[in-house]
Structure formats: structure tokens, C-alpha cells
N, CA, C, O and the ligand as a Tripos MOL2 file, in Angstrom:
@<TRIPOS>MOLECULE
protein
  245   243    62     0     0
PROTEIN
NO_CHARGES

@<TRIPOS>ATOM
      1 N         149.1540   73.3640  136.1580 N.3       1 MET1
      2 CA        147.9380   73.6570  135.3790 C.3       1 MET1
      3 C         148.1450   74.9200  134.5450 C.2       1 MET1
      4 O         148.6400   75.9260  135.0530 O.2       1 MET1
      5 N         147.7790   74.8700  133.3010 N.am      2 PHE2
      6 CA        147.9670   76.0180  132.4150 C.3       2 PHE2
      7 C         146.7570   76.9470  132.4930 C.2       2 PHE2
      8 O         145.6190   76.5400  132.2600 O.2       2 PHE2
      9 N         147.0310   78.1740  132.8180 N.am      3 VAL3
     10 CA        145.9560   79.1690  132.8490 C.3       3 VAL3
     11 C         146.1900   80.1580  131.7090 C.2       3 VAL3
     12 O         147.2120   80.8430  131.7010 O.2       3 VAL3
     13 N         145.2980   80.2480  130.7770 N.am      4 PRO4
     14 CA        145.4970   81.1800  129.6610 C.3       4 PRO4
     15 C         145.5970   82.6150  130.1510 C.2       4 PRO4
     16 O         144.8290   83.0530  131.0070 O.2       4 PRO4
     17 N         146.5480   83.3260  129.5960 N.am      5 ASP5
     18 CA        146.7140   84.7340  129.9600 C.3       5 ASP5
     19 C         145.8080   85.5730  129.0580 C.2       5 ASP5
     20 O         146.0180   85.6550  127.8480 O.2       5 ASP5
     21 N         144.8210   86.1800  129.6550 N.am      6 SER6
     22 CA        143.8480   86.9310  128.8430 C.3       6 SER6
     23 C         144.0640   88.4370  128.9300 C.2       6 SER6
     24 O         143.1760   89.2250  128.6060 O.2       6 SER6
     25 N         145.2730   88.8280  129.3780 N.am      7 ASN7
     26 CA        145.5440   90.2640  129.4940 C.3       7 ASN7
     27 C         145.3990   90.9790  128.1560 C.2       7 ASN7
     28 O         144.8400   92.0730  128.0820 O.2       7 ASN7
     29 N         145.9120   90.3440  127.0930 N.am      8 ASP8
     30 CA        145.8440   90.9790  125.7800 C.3       8 ASP8
     31 C         144.3980   91.1980  125.3570 C.2       8 ASP8
     32 O         144.0250   92.2700  124.8820 O.2       8 ASP8
     33 N         143.6090   90.1700  125.5390 N.am      9 LEU9
     34 CA        142.2000   90.2950  125.1660 C.3       9 LEU9
     35 C         141.5290   91.4010  125.9620 C.2       9 LEU9
     36 O         140.7320   92.1730  125.4310 O.2       9 LEU9
     37 N         141.8630   91.4640  127.2490 N.am     10 HIS10
     38 CA        141.2440   92.4830  128.0860 C.3      10 HIS10
     39 C         141.6160   93.8820  127.6400 C.2      10 HIS10
     40 O         140.7680   94.7730  127.5910 O.2      10 HIS10
     41 N         142.9000   94.0760  127.3100 N.am     11 SER11
     42 CA        143.3190   95.4330  126.9400 C.3      11 SER11
     43 C         142.6510   95.8570  125.6350 C.2      11 SER11
     44 O         142.3100   97.0260  125.4600 O.2      11 SER11
     45 N         142.4640   94.9040  124.7210 N.am     12 ILE12
     46 CA        141.7600   95.2440  123.4790 C.3      12 ILE12
     47 C         140.3240   95.6570  123.7950 C.2      12 ILE12
     48 O         139.8180   96.6410  123.2540 O.2      12 ILE12
     49 N         139.6800   94.9020  124.6660 N.am     13 ALA13
     50 CA        138.3070   95.2340  125.0380 C.3      13 ALA13
     51 C         138.2630   96.5820  125.7390 C.2      13 ALA13
     52 O         137.3460   97.3730  125.5190 O.2      13 ALA13
     53 N         139.2520   96.8410  126.5810 N.am     14 ASP14
     54 CA        139.2850   98.1190  127.2920 C.3      14 ASP14
     55 C         139.4230   99.2790  126.3130 C.2      14 ASP14
     56 O         138.7420  100.2960  126.4450 O.2      14 ASP14
     57 N         140.3040   99.1220  125.3360 N.am     15 HIS15
     58 CA        140.4930  100.1900  124.3610 C.3      15 HIS15
     59 C         139.2010  100.4540  123.5990 C.2      15 HIS15
     60 O         138.8080  101.5990  123.3780 O.2      15 HIS15
     61 N         138.5530   99.3610  123.2050 N.am     16 ARG16
     62 CA        137.3190   99.5340  122.4440 C.3      16 ARG16
     63 C         136.2600  100.2110  123.3190 C.2      16 ARG16
     64 O         135.5220  101.0830  122.8600 O.2      16 ARG16
     65 N         136.2010   99.7950  124.5800 N.am     17 ARG17
     66 CA        135.2120  100.3800  125.4840 C.3      17 ARG17
     67 C         135.5180  101.8620  125.6910 C.2      17 ARG17
     68 O         134.6110  102.6950  125.6950 O.2      17 ARG17
     69 N         136.7860  102.1820  125.8590 N.am     18 ALA18
     70 CA        137.1690  103.5810  126.0840 C.3      18 ALA18
     71 C         136.7800  104.4290  124.8880 C.2      18 ALA18
     72 O         136.3190  105.5600  125.0430 O.2      18 ALA18
     73 N         136.9650  103.8800  123.6930 N.am     19 ALA19
     74 CA        136.6220  104.6230  122.4890 C.3      19 ALA19
     75 C         135.1150  104.8620  122.4210 C.2      19 ALA19
     76 O         134.6590  105.9320  122.0180 O.2      19 ALA19
     77 N         134.3630  103.8580  122.8190 N.am     20 GLU20
     78 CA        132.9160  104.0190  122.7960 C.3      20 GLU20
     79 C         132.4590  105.0230  123.8460 C.2      20 GLU20
     80 O         131.5430  105.8130  123.6220 O.2      20 GLU20
     81 N         133.1250  104.9700  125.0040 N.am     21 GLU21
     82 CA        132.7000  105.8510  126.0870 C.3      21 GLU21
     83 C         133.0030  107.3080  125.7770 C.2      21 GLU21
     84 O         132.3210  108.2060  126.2710 O.2      21 GLU21
     85 N         134.0250  107.5470  124.9590 N.am     22 ARG22
     86 CA        134.3910  108.9290  124.6810 C.3      22 ARG22
     87 C         133.2580  109.7130  124.0340 C.2      22 ARG22
     88 O         133.1070  110.9070  124.2910 O.2      22 ARG22
     89 N         132.4590  109.0520  123.1950 N.am     23 LYS23
     90 CA        131.4140  109.8030  122.5140 C.3      23 LYS23
     91 C         130.0860  109.7570  123.2590 C.2      23 LYS23
     92 O         129.0890  110.3210  122.8080 O.2      23 LYS23
     93 N         130.0830  109.0810  124.4000 N.am     24 LEU24
     94 CA        128.8600  109.0180  125.1830 C.3      24 LEU24
     95 C         128.7610  110.2320  126.0950 C.2      24 LEU24
     96 O         129.7780  110.7340  126.5730 O.2      24 LEU24
     97 N         127.5530  110.7030  126.3380 N.am     25 PRO25
     98 CA        127.3990  111.7730  127.3300 C.3      25 PRO25
     99 C         127.7800  111.2350  128.7070 C.2      25 PRO25
    100 O         127.6560  110.0390  128.9690 O.2      25 PRO25
    101 N         128.2340  112.1050  129.5640 N.am     26 ARG26
    102 CA        128.6920  111.6740  130.8710 C.3      26 ARG26
    103 C         127.7540  112.2160  131.9440 C.2      26 ARG26
    104 O         127.3650  113.3840  131.9190 O.2      26 ARG26
    105 N         127.4070  111.3620  132.8660 N.am     27 CYS27
    106 CA        126.5060  111.7610  133.9450 C.3      27 CYS27
    107 C         127.2030  112.7570  134.8670 C.2      27 CYS27
    108 O         128.3450  112.5370  135.2710 O.2      27 CYS27
    109 N         126.5260  113.8390  135.1980 N.am     28 SER28
    110 CA        127.1230  114.8640  136.0570 C.3      28 SER28
    111 C         127.1960  114.4160  137.5110 C.2      28 SER28
    112 O         127.9330  115.0020  138.3030 O.2      28 SER28
    113 N         126.4460  113.3930  137.8650 N.am     29 VAL29
    114 CA        126.3980  112.9570  139.2620 C.3      29 VAL29
    115 C         127.4240  111.8650  139.5270 C.2      29 VAL29
    116 O         128.2790  112.0180  140.4000 O.2      29 VAL29
    117 N         127.3500  110.7580  138.7790 N.am     30 CYS30
    118 CA        128.2710  109.6470  139.0370 C.3      30 CYS30
    119 C         129.4920  109.6960  138.1300 C.2      30 CYS30
    120 O         130.4320  108.9240  138.3220 O.2      30 CYS30
    121 N         129.4970  110.5920  137.1400 N.am     31 ARG31
    122 CA        130.6410  110.7710  136.2410 C.3      31 ARG31
    123 C         130.8500  109.5860  135.3130 C.2      31 ARG31
    124 O         131.8750  109.5070  134.6350 O.2      31 ARG31
    125 N         129.9180  108.6850  135.2720 N.am     32 ASP32
    126 CA        130.0430  107.5440  134.3720 C.3      32 ASP32
    127 C         129.4670  107.9020  133.0100 C.2      32 ASP32
    128 O         128.5650  108.7340  132.9150 O.2      32 ASP32
    129 N         129.9820  107.2810  131.9620 N.am     33 PRO33
    130 CA        129.3630  107.4650  130.6540 C.3      33 PRO33
    131 C         127.9520  106.9000  130.6770 C.2      33 PRO33
    132 O         127.6950  105.8640  131.2920 O.2      33 PRO33
    133 N         127.0580  107.5750  130.0150 N.am     34 ILE34
    134 CA        125.6650  107.1420  130.0400 C.3      34 ILE34
    135 C         125.4400  106.1610  128.9020 C.2      34 ILE34
    136 O         125.5440  106.5160  127.7280 O.2      34 ILE34
    137 N         125.1340  104.9350  129.2610 N.am     35 THR35
    138 CA        124.9910  103.8800  128.2570 C.3      35 THR35
    139 C         123.5330  103.5730  127.9610 C.2      35 THR35
    140 O         123.2350  102.7980  127.0520 O.2      35 THR35
    141 N         122.6310  104.1640  128.7120 N.am     36 ASP36
    142 CA        121.2130  103.9610  128.4170 C.3      36 ASP36
    143 C         120.8570  104.6900  127.1180 C.2      36 ASP36
    144 O         121.6440  105.4900  126.6130 O.2      36 ASP36
    145 N         119.6690  104.4070  126.5860 N.am     37 ASP37
    146 CA        119.2810  105.0790  125.3490 C.3      37 ASP37
    147 C         118.7200  106.4680  125.6250 C.2      37 ASP37
    148 O         118.3490  107.1920  124.7010 O.2      37 ASP37
    149 N         118.6620  106.8250  126.8700 N.am     38 HIS38
    150 CA        118.2270  108.1830  127.2020 C.3      38 HIS38
    151 C         118.8160  108.5840  128.5490 C.2      38 HIS38
    152 O         119.2690  107.7430  129.3250 O.2      38 HIS38
    153 N         118.7980  109.8640  128.8030 N.am     39 TYR39
    154 CA        119.1890  110.3580  130.1240 C.3      39 TYR39
    155 C         118.4070  111.6260  130.3730 C.2      39 TYR39
    156 O         117.6120  112.0430  129.5310 O.2      39 TYR39
    157 N         118.6180  112.2350  131.5020 N.am     40 TYR40
    158 CA        117.8600  113.4290  131.8450 C.3      40 TYR40
    159 C         118.7850  114.6360  131.8840 C.2      40 TYR40
    160 O         119.9210  114.5510  132.3510 O.2      40 TYR40
    161 N         118.2890  115.7390  131.3950 N.am     41 PHE41
    162 CA        119.0720  116.9730  131.3890 C.3      41 PHE41
    163 C         118.3460  117.9540  132.2920 C.2      41 PHE41
    164 O         117.3370  118.5460  131.9080 O.2      41 PHE41
    165 N         118.8740  118.1170  133.5020 N.am     42 ILE42
    166 CA        118.1810  118.8930  134.5240 C.3      42 ILE42
    167 C         119.0410  120.0890  134.9180 C.2      42 ILE42
    168 O         120.1250  119.9320  135.4790 O.2      42 ILE42
    169 N         118.5450  121.2710  134.6200 N.am     43 LYS43
    170 CA        119.2490  122.4980  135.0110 C.3      43 LYS43
    171 C         120.7080  122.4800  134.5640 C.2      43 LYS43
    172 O         121.5980  122.8690  135.3210 O.2      43 LYS43
    173 N         120.9490  122.0330  133.3470 N.am     44 GLY44
    174 CA        122.2920  122.0200  132.8160 C.3      44 GLY44
    175 C         123.1150  120.8070  133.2050 C.2      44 GLY44
    176 O         124.2800  120.7060  132.8230 O.2      44 GLY44
    177 N         122.5320  119.8870  133.9570 N.am     45 MET45
    178 CA        123.2480  118.6810  134.3520 C.3      45 MET45
    179 C         122.7030  117.4830  133.5880 C.2      45 MET45
    180 O         121.4910  117.2920  133.4880 O.2      45 MET45
    181 N         123.6160  116.6790  133.0500 N.am     46 SER46
    182 CA        123.2050  115.4110  132.4640 C.3      46 SER46
    183 C         123.1420  114.3850  133.5820 C.2      46 SER46
    184 O         124.1100  114.2110  134.3230 O.2      46 SER46
    185 N         122.0240  113.7150  133.7070 N.am     47 VAL47
    186 CA        121.8360  112.7650  134.8060 C.3      47 VAL47
    187 C         121.3700  111.4380  134.2340 C.2      47 VAL47
    188 O         120.3850  111.3830  133.4980 O.2      47 VAL47
    189 N         122.0850  110.3600  134.5780 N.am     48 CYS48
    190 CA        121.6880  109.0420  134.0880 C.3      48 CYS48
    191 C         120.4760  108.5400  134.8760 C.2      48 CYS48
    192 O         120.1250  109.0770  135.9260 O.2      48 CYS48
    193 N         119.8620  107.5100  134.3430 N.am     49 CYS49
    194 CA        118.6300  106.9990  134.9560 C.3      49 CYS49
    195 C         118.8880  106.4940  136.3760 C.2      49 CYS49
    196 O         118.0700  106.6950  137.2740 O.2      49 CYS49
    197 N         120.0390  105.8350  136.5710 N.am     50 ASP50
    198 CA        120.3590  105.3220  137.8990 C.3      50 ASP50
    199 C         120.4300  106.4570  138.9120 C.2      50 ASP50
    200 O         119.8680  106.3620  140.0030 O.2      50 ASP50
    201 N         121.1150  107.5170  138.5490 N.am     51 CYS51
    202 CA        121.2880  108.6370  139.4750 C.3      51 CYS51
    203 C         119.9690  109.3620  139.6950 C.2      51 CYS51
    204 O         119.6950  109.8590  140.7880 O.2      51 CYS51
    205 N         119.1540  109.4190  138.6460 N.am     52 LEU52
    206 CA        117.8720  110.0840  138.8240 C.3      52 LEU52
    207 C         117.0910  109.3910  139.9350 C.2      52 LEU52
    208 O         116.5070  110.0350  140.8060 O.2      52 LEU52
    209 N         117.0970  108.0640  139.8810 N.am     53 ASP53
    210 CA        116.4080  107.2970  140.9150 C.3      53 ASP53
    211 C         117.0780  107.4420  142.2660 C.2      53 ASP53
    212 O         116.4160  107.6090  143.2900 O.2      53 ASP53
    213 N         118.4150  107.3770  142.2540 N.am     54 ARG54
    214 CA        119.1480  107.3080  143.5100 C.3      54 ARG54
    215 C         119.2640  108.6730  144.1670 C.2      54 ARG54
    216 O         119.1700  108.7850  145.3900 O.2      54 ARG54
    217 N         119.4690  109.7160  143.3630 N.am     55 GLU55
    218 CA        119.8060  111.0160  143.9280 C.3      55 GLU55
    219 C         118.6220  111.9790  143.9790 C.2      55 GLU55
    220 O         118.5910  112.8790  144.8180 O.2      55 GLU55
    221 N         117.6650  111.7970  143.1020 N.am     56 PHE56
    222 CA        116.6410  112.8220  142.9770 C.3      56 PHE56
    223 C         115.2520  112.3610  143.3710 C.2      56 PHE56
    224 O         114.3570  113.1840  143.5630 O.2      56 PHE56
    225 N         115.0610  111.0560  143.4930 N.am     57 ARG57
    226 CA        113.7310  110.5920  143.8510 C.3      57 ARG57
    227 C         113.5670  110.6230  145.3560 C.2      57 ARG57
    228 O         114.4020  110.1010  146.0950 O.2      57 ARG57
    229 N         112.4960  111.2330  145.7980 N.am     58 VAL58
    230 CA        112.1760  111.2880  147.2160 C.3      58 VAL58
    231 C         110.8440  110.5980  147.4170 C.2      58 VAL58
    232 O         109.8530  110.9420  146.7730 O.2      58 VAL58
    233 N         110.8220  109.6440  148.2960 N.am     59 LEU59
    234 CA        109.5680  108.9650  148.5870 C.3      59 LEU59
    235 C         108.7190  109.8000  149.5250 C.2      59 LEU59
    236 O         109.1990  110.2740  150.5550 O.2      59 LEU59
    237 N         107.4800  109.9750  149.1740 N.am     60 CYS60
    238 CA        106.5760  110.7250  150.0440 C.3      60 CYS60
    239 C         106.1160  109.8570  151.1960 C.2      60 CYS60
    240 O         106.0250  108.6340  151.0840 O.2      60 CYS60
    241 N         105.8370  110.4980  152.2740 N.am     61 ASP61
    242 CA        105.3330  109.7480  153.4320 C.3      61 ASP61
    243 C         103.9130  109.2720  153.1840 C.2      61 ASP61
    244 O         103.3200  108.6230  154.0460 O.2      61 ASP61
    245 ZN        124.7750  108.8150  137.0460 Zn       62 ZN62
@<TRIPOS>BOND
     1     1     2 1
     2     2     3 1
     3     3     4 2
     4     3     5 am
     5     5     6 1
     6     6     7 1
     7     7     8 2
     8     7     9 am
     9     9    10 1
    10    10    11 1
    11    11    12 2
    12    11    13 am
    13    13    14 1
    14    14    15 1
    15    15    16 2
    16    15    17 am
    17    17    18 1
    18    18    19 1
    19    19    20 2
    20    19    21 am
    21    21    22 1
    22    22    23 1
    23    23    24 2
    24    23    25 am
    25    25    26 1
    26    26    27 1
    27    27    28 2
    28    27    29 am
    29    29    30 1
    30    30    31 1
    31    31    32 2
    32    31    33 am
    33    33    34 1
    34    34    35 1
    35    35    36 2
    36    35    37 am
    37    37    38 1
    38    38    39 1
    39    39    40 2
    40    39    41 am
    41    41    42 1
    42    42    43 1
    43    43    44 2
    44    43    45 am
    45    45    46 1
    46    46    47 1
    47    47    48 2
    48    47    49 am
    49    49    50 1
    50    50    51 1
    51    51    52 2
    52    51    53 am
    53    53    54 1
    54    54    55 1
    55    55    56 2
    56    55    57 am
    57    57    58 1
    58    58    59 1
    59    59    60 2
    60    59    61 am
    61    61    62 1
    62    62    63 1
    63    63    64 2
    64    63    65 am
    65    65    66 1
    66    66    67 1
    67    67    68 2
    68    67    69 am
    69    69    70 1
    70    70    71 1
    71    71    72 2
    72    71    73 am
    73    73    74 1
    74    74    75 1
    75    75    76 2
    76    75    77 am
    77    77    78 1
    78    78    79 1
    79    79    80 2
    80    79    81 am
    81    81    82 1
    82    82    83 1
    83    83    84 2
    84    83    85 am
    85    85    86 1
    86    86    87 1
    87    87    88 2
    88    87    89 am
    89    89    90 1
    90    90    91 1
    91    91    92 2
    92    91    93 am
    93    93    94 1
    94    94    95 1
    95    95    96 2
    96    95    97 am
    97    97    98 1
    98    98    99 1
    99    99   100 2
   100    99   101 am
   101   101   102 1
   102   102   103 1
   103   103   104 2
   104   103   105 am
   105   105   106 1
   106   106   107 1
   107   107   108 2
   108   107   109 am
   109   109   110 1
   110   110   111 1
   111   111   112 2
   112   111   113 am
   113   113   114 1
   114   114   115 1
   115   115   116 2
   116   115   117 am
   117   117   118 1
   118   118   119 1
   119   119   120 2
   120   119   121 am
   121   121   122 1
   122   122   123 1
   123   123   124 2
   124   123   125 am
   125   125   126 1
   126   126   127 1
   127   127   128 2
   128   127   129 am
   129   129   130 1
   130   130   131 1
   131   131   132 2
   132   131   133 am
   133   133   134 1
   134   134   135 1
   135   135   136 2
   136   135   137 am
   137   137   138 1
   138   138   139 1
   139   139   140 2
   140   139   141 am
   141   141   142 1
   142   142   143 1
   143   143   144 2
   144   143   145 am
   145   145   146 1
   146   146   147 1
   147   147   148 2
   148   147   149 am
   149   149   150 1
   150   150   151 1
   151   151   152 2
   152   151   153 am
   153   153   154 1
   154   154   155 1
   155   155   156 2
   156   155   157 am
   157   157   158 1
   158   158   159 1
   159   159   160 2
   160   159   161 am
   161   161   162 1
   162   162   163 1
   163   163   164 2
   164   163   165 am
   165   165   166 1
   166   166   167 1
   167   167   168 2
   168   167   169 am
   169   169   170 1
   170   170   171 1
   171   171   172 2
   172   171   173 am
   173   173   174 1
   174   174   175 1
   175   175   176 2
   176   175   177 am
   177   177   178 1
   178   178   179 1
   179   179   180 2
   180   179   181 am
   181   181   182 1
   182   182   183 1
   183   183   184 2
   184   183   185 am
   185   185   186 1
   186   186   187 1
   187   187   188 2
   188   187   189 am
   189   189   190 1
   190   190   191 1
   191   191   192 2
   192   191   193 am
   193   193   194 1
   194   194   195 1
   195   195   196 2
   196   195   197 am
   197   197   198 1
   198   198   199 1
   199   199   200 2
   200   199   201 am
   201   201   202 1
   202   202   203 1
   203   203   204 2
   204   203   205 am
   205   205   206 1
   206   206   207 1
   207   207   208 2
   208   207   209 am
   209   209   210 1
   210   210   211 1
   211   211   212 2
   212   211   213 am
   213   213   214 1
   214   214   215 1
   215   215   216 2
   216   215   217 am
   217   217   218 1
   218   218   219 1
   219   219   220 2
   220   219   221 am
   221   221   222 1
   222   222   223 1
   223   223   224 2
   224   223   225 am
   225   225   226 1
   226   226   227 1
   227   227   228 2
   228   227   229 am
   229   229   230 1
   230   230   231 1
   231   231   232 2
   232   231   233 am
   233   233   234 1
   234   234   235 1
   235   235   236 2
   236   235   237 am
   237   237   238 1
   238   238   239 1
   239   239   240 2
   240   239   241 am
   241   241   242 1
   242   242   243 1
   243   243   244 2
@<TRIPOS>SUBSTRUCTURE
     1 MET1         2 RESIDUE 1 A MET
     2 PHE2         6 RESIDUE 1 A PHE
     3 VAL3        10 RESIDUE 1 A VAL
     4 PRO4        14 RESIDUE 1 A PRO
     5 ASP5        18 RESIDUE 1 A ASP
     6 SER6        22 RESIDUE 1 A SER
     7 ASN7        26 RESIDUE 1 A ASN
     8 ASP8        30 RESIDUE 1 A ASP
     9 LEU9        34 RESIDUE 1 A LEU
    10 HIS10       38 RESIDUE 1 A HIS
    11 SER11       42 RESIDUE 1 A SER
    12 ILE12       46 RESIDUE 1 A ILE
    13 ALA13       50 RESIDUE 1 A ALA
    14 ASP14       54 RESIDUE 1 A ASP
    15 HIS15       58 RESIDUE 1 A HIS
    16 ARG16       62 RESIDUE 1 A ARG
    17 ARG17       66 RESIDUE 1 A ARG
    18 ALA18       70 RESIDUE 1 A ALA
    19 ALA19       74 RESIDUE 1 A ALA
    20 GLU20       78 RESIDUE 1 A GLU
    21 GLU21       82 RESIDUE 1 A GLU
    22 ARG22       86 RESIDUE 1 A ARG
    23 LYS23       90 RESIDUE 1 A LYS
    24 LEU24       94 RESIDUE 1 A LEU
    25 PRO25       98 RESIDUE 1 A PRO
    26 ARG26      102 RESIDUE 1 A ARG
    27 CYS27      106 RESIDUE 1 A CYS
    28 SER28      110 RESIDUE 1 A SER
    29 VAL29      114 RESIDUE 1 A VAL
    30 CYS30      118 RESIDUE 1 A CYS
    31 ARG31      122 RESIDUE 1 A ARG
    32 ASP32      126 RESIDUE 1 A ASP
    33 PRO33      130 RESIDUE 1 A PRO
    34 ILE34      134 RESIDUE 1 A ILE
    35 THR35      138 RESIDUE 1 A THR
    36 ASP36      142 RESIDUE 1 A ASP
    37 ASP37      146 RESIDUE 1 A ASP
    38 HIS38      150 RESIDUE 1 A HIS
    39 TYR39      154 RESIDUE 1 A TYR
    40 TYR40      158 RESIDUE 1 A TYR
    41 PHE41      162 RESIDUE 1 A PHE
    42 ILE42      166 RESIDUE 1 A ILE
    43 LYS43      170 RESIDUE 1 A LYS
    44 GLY44      174 RESIDUE 1 A GLY
    45 MET45      178 RESIDUE 1 A MET
    46 SER46      182 RESIDUE 1 A SER
    47 VAL47      186 RESIDUE 1 A VAL
    48 CYS48      190 RESIDUE 1 A CYS
    49 CYS49      194 RESIDUE 1 A CYS
    50 ASP50      198 RESIDUE 1 A ASP
    51 CYS51      202 RESIDUE 1 A CYS
    52 LEU52      206 RESIDUE 1 A LEU
    53 ASP53      210 RESIDUE 1 A ASP
    54 ARG54      214 RESIDUE 1 A ARG
    55 GLU55      218 RESIDUE 1 A GLU
    56 PHE56      222 RESIDUE 1 A PHE
    57 ARG57      226 RESIDUE 1 A ARG
    58 VAL58      230 RESIDUE 1 A VAL
    59 LEU59      234 RESIDUE 1 A LEU
    60 CYS60      238 RESIDUE 1 A CYS
    61 ASP61      242 RESIDUE 1 A ASP
    62 ZN62       245 GROUP 0 **** ****
């Protein structure tokens, strides 16, 4: 059975993604590029929406 080798396509996509990520702000918590249309800047830290929910939200009793 012939399986198409998509390595070339993947590397092109990776390069393009890397180029896009370079100009994106980076989350200080998870270190991922922030792809949302907004993020939070708290005490000098850039925080993505996911981390804000995960790391900073505390549920009250
Ligand atoms: Zn984050």
C-alpha cells in the first residue's frame, strides 16, 4: 500500500508557523506564543487566556 510522504508539507507548515509565532507575544506562564486576539499583562507578565483561567482563577467557597 502506498502511503504518501507528507514530511515536506509538514516542514513547510512548521516553518510558516514558526515565522508567525516569532512576532507573537509569548505567555510568561506556559511559554507558548499567544494566538488569541488578546492577552493579559499582569505585573510585567504576559499571560494568555488559558493560563489566566488555569493559574490565576480561584473559585470562592
Ligand atoms: Zn499561557
